[in-house]
NUTOR-558604 format. One record per residue (C-alpha): residue in one letter; z, y, x. Coordinates in nm, 2 decimals. Layout:
<recs>
<residuo = A Z = Z Y = Y X = X>
...
</recs>
This chain:
<recs>
<residuo = L Z = 12.56 Y = 9.03 X = 7.79>
<residuo = Y Z = 12.13 Y = 9.00 X = 7.77>
<residuo = S Z = 12.13 Y = 8.65 X = 7.71>
<residuo = E Z = 12.35 Y = 8.62 X = 7.41>
<residuo = R Z = 12.27 Y = 8.97 X = 7.28>
<residuo = W Z = 11.90 Y = 9.01 X = 7.34>
<residuo = G Z = 11.81 Y = 8.60 X = 7.43>
<residuo = I Z = 11.69 Y = 8.78 X = 7.76>
<residuo = T Z = 11.79 Y = 8.55 X = 8.12>
<residuo = I Z = 11.80 Y = 8.79 X = 8.40>
<residuo = G Z = 11.63 Y = 8.64 X = 8.72>
<residuo = S Z = 11.65 Y = 8.81 X = 8.97>
<residuo = A Z = 11.72 Y = 9.18 X = 9.03>
<residuo = E Z = 11.80 Y = 9.47 X = 9.35>
<residuo = E Z = 12.00 Y = 9.73 X = 9.39>
<residuo = R Z = 11.98 Y = 10.01 X = 9.62>
<residuo = L Z = 12.25 Y = 10.19 X = 9.77>
<residuo = K Z = 12.26 Y = 10.52 X = 9.90>
<residuo = A Z = 12.52 Y = 10.76 X = 10.02>
<residuo = I Z = 12.49 Y = 11.17 X = 9.79>
<residuo = A Z = 12.69 Y = 11.46 X = 9.75>
<residuo = A Z = 12.83 Y = 11.54 X = 9.44>
<residuo = S Z = 12.57 Y = 11.79 X = 9.20>
<residuo = S Z = 12.78 Y = 11.99 X = 8.99>
<residuo = R Z = 12.67 Y = 11.84 X = 8.70>
<residuo = D Z = 12.80 Y = 11.49 X = 8.85>
<residuo = A Z = 13.13 Y = 11.66 X = 8.95>
<residuo = K Z = 13.13 Y = 11.76 X = 8.59>
<residuo = R Z = 13.13 Y = 11.43 X = 8.45>
<residuo = L Z = 13.34 Y = 11.23 X = 8.75>
<residuo = G Z = 13.62 Y = 11.41 X = 8.79>
<residuo = C Z = 13.53 Y = 11.57 X = 9.10>
<residuo = D Z = 13.45 Y = 11.79 X = 9.36>
<residuo = E Z = 13.07 Y = 11.94 X = 9.40>
<residuo = G Z = 12.93 Y = 11.85 X = 9.71>
<residuo = E Z = 13.20 Y = 11.47 X = 9.72>
<residuo = A Z = 13.05 Y = 11.16 X = 9.90>
<residuo = L Z = 12.92 Y = 10.90 X = 9.60>
<residuo = L Z = 12.76 Y = 10.59 X = 9.65>
<residuo = L Z = 12.44 Y = 10.66 X = 9.40>
<residuo = I Z = 12.29 Y = 10.27 X = 9.32>
<residuo = S Z = 12.01 Y = 10.20 X = 9.09>
<residuo = R Z = 11.92 Y = 9.87 X = 9.03>
<residuo = V Z = 11.61 Y = 9.71 X = 8.86>
<residuo = A Z = 11.64 Y = 9.35 X = 8.67>
<residuo = K Z = 11.42 Y = 9.11 X = 8.60>
<residuo = D Z = 11.36 Y = 8.81 X = 8.34>
<residuo = L Z = 11.28 Y = 8.50 X = 8.46>
<residuo = E Z = 10.88 Y = 8.55 X = 8.46>
<residuo = E Z = 10.98 Y = 8.89 X = 8.69>
<residuo = R Z = 10.97 Y = 9.14 X = 8.38>
<residuo = P Z = 11.15 Y = 9.49 X = 8.41>
<residuo = V Z = 11.43 Y = 9.41 X = 8.16>
<residuo = E Z = 11.74 Y = 9.68 X = 8.35>
<residuo = L Z = 11.67 Y = 9.99 X = 8.51>
<residuo = R Z = 12.01 Y = 10.18 X = 8.54>
<residuo = W Z = 12.19 Y = 10.38 X = 8.79>
<residuo = S Z = 12.54 Y = 10.40 X = 8.85>
<residuo = R Z = 12.67 Y = 10.74 X = 9.04>
<residuo = C Z = 13.08 Y = 10.65 X = 9.13>
<residuo = I Z = 13.34 Y = 10.86 X = 9.36>
<residuo = S Z = 13.33 Y = 10.65 X = 9.64>
<residuo = R Z = 13.72 Y = 10.81 X = 9.89>
<residuo = D Z = 13.87 Y = 10.45 X = 9.73>
<residuo = I Z = 13.61 Y = 10.16 X = 9.77>
<residuo = H Z = 13.52 Y = 10.00 X = 10.04>
<residuo = Y Z = 13.14 Y = 9.78 X = 9.99>
<residuo = A Z = 13.18 Y = 9.38 X = 10.16>
<residuo = V Z = 13.00 Y = 9.16 X = 10.21>
<residuo = N Z = 13.09 Y = 8.77 X = 10.36>
<residuo = L Z = 12.79 Y = 8.61 X = 10.45>
<residuo = R Z = 12.74 Y = 8.19 X = 10.51>
</recs>
């Protein structure tokens, strides 16, 4: 998307994951209970020159999500 729309190539990205409790605002937007466990994902993506081009915070209902990593 970045490449096609804006000619930007993502060179690197850093994501941080944190368990949080849903606020009343989160609950209304996500359709969950206030206090329910959410996964907060913050992301900074940089282009090939290391300039930040994306800043994102995502909140995910985590009751049916499993995080898996396969290291080789």
